[in-house]
Every structure is written in structure tokens, then in C-alpha cells.
C-alpha positions, 0 to 999 in steps of 0.5 A: 321702402320710402323714408317716413321722415320725408314729405316728397319723393322722386318718381322712381321711388314712388313707382317702386313703392307702388310696385308698378312700372315708371311708364304706369306711373307716368300715365297716372301723373298725365291723366285727370290729376290721378296723381299730382306731380310737383316741383320745388321752386326757390323764392328767387324763382317765384319773386323774379317772375313778378307773381301777383297771385295771392293765397287764401289769406291775401298774402302774395306768393313769394316764398319758396316751396313745392308747386304742382304742374298740370297733367298736360305739362307733365306729358310734355316733360315725359316726352322731351325730358323738360319744359319751359313752364309758365303756370304753377299750381298751389295745393288748390287745383283752381289756384295758380300763378302764371309767369308773365310773357315779359319774364323768362319761363322756368325750366322744369326737368323730368328728374326734378318732379316729385310726389308729396307723401300726402298725395301718395297716401290719398292715391293709394287709399282711393285706388287701392293700387297696392292691395290686390291680395286683400281684394277677392275676385270673381264672387258669385253673382257678379259679372266678370271684368274680363271683356273690358280688360281684354278690350283695353289690352287690344287697344294697348296692343294696337296703340303699340303701348302694351308691354311685351312681358305678360307679367308687366302687361297684366299689372298695367291692366290691373292698375287700369281696371282699378280706376276704370271698371265699376260694379264688377269684381276686379281680377288680380294680376295672376288672373289677368296674366292667365287671360293674356296667355289664353289662345286667341279665339278663332272665328266659328266655322260656317255651318254646313 
């Protein structure tokens, strides 16, 4: 359980809180600002890079604190373990400072990435990522999401990113469904796991 006295949490803590795999968490961090990752920069790191960006009150950045990373930068960090970053965002997505070329970039390691408690609360509220037991599924009159879910599974299999463990794969597909499927009841994890256990359909035999 995450401490209520902290404002930021490491990625492993967030994955445990959401009851998802670290790979699923990486997906959310790397795509479309679903969940924003940040890093703590000291005042010396900010000031020594000649930041010239002012905040909304006209004050030059120079204080230490947490700054966000672009999803593309996070993707590179997860691939290599680190990045020499030059662009850091404030809490406003269109406000950032860039380290000029004449200055050295700032080294950011994967282990230093964190998620703010506020961003985590917003993410949970928007996507209901850990409230599957509260949501009914397959209510009468609503179309099933099974075709979309299984199509995504086939894509994951062909892309070699599907989990071999059916329970983990079912949870990953459930998370994907919460974000990508609209106007249909989202099945729970156990239902999706049942779909994954069904034998693949065979082509119909030619009529005599």
C-alpha cells in the first residue's frame, strides 16, 4: 500500500498499487500522456543549463523540483535504461525548458522515474484501472467487446508482446479495453481469461 505522506512514487510501487505488470505500466507512460512520468532535478541542474523559460508568473525557472518527461523520452529510457535528456516539462504540457546545445544534457535513469500522487489519482479516476469488480459486464442489449479484445490479443501475439501466462495477458487486455473500447460493456479479467482458453475456431468445411 502506498504511503499517504508521499507526493511521488516509483514505478514499481505504482504497478503494485494498480495491480498491473511493470510492462503494462510502461505502456501507459509511453503512450499519449496516459500517465505522466517525472524526474527530480536539483536547482544546480536547472540553473547550470541556462534555462530561460519563465513560468506563468514570469519567474525564471531555477528552483529544484519535479519535471515531466515526454512519452517518447520514456520509451527510450525503458529500451536502454537511461537517456541524456534536453527537454523537461512543467505541470503544463505546453510549457517546458530545453537545455541548449552548448550545455551538457541531463542524464535520466529509469530507476529515477516517478509518478505523482495527483497524476495517479487522476489516472485511476479516468480509466478505473483497479475497479473491475465494481463494473458489471455483458448487460442485456449491449454488444460484446469480445471481437475487439481478441483482435488485440492476436495483434499482441503476432507482435511478440503477449504474456505467456493467460492471467497476465487477460489483465493486460482488460487494461487495454478500459482505454480503447467505447459504448460496449467491458468484460472482467476472468471473462477475458476464459476467452483466451477457448479453442481457436477452425475453418468451416466445404459443403458437399
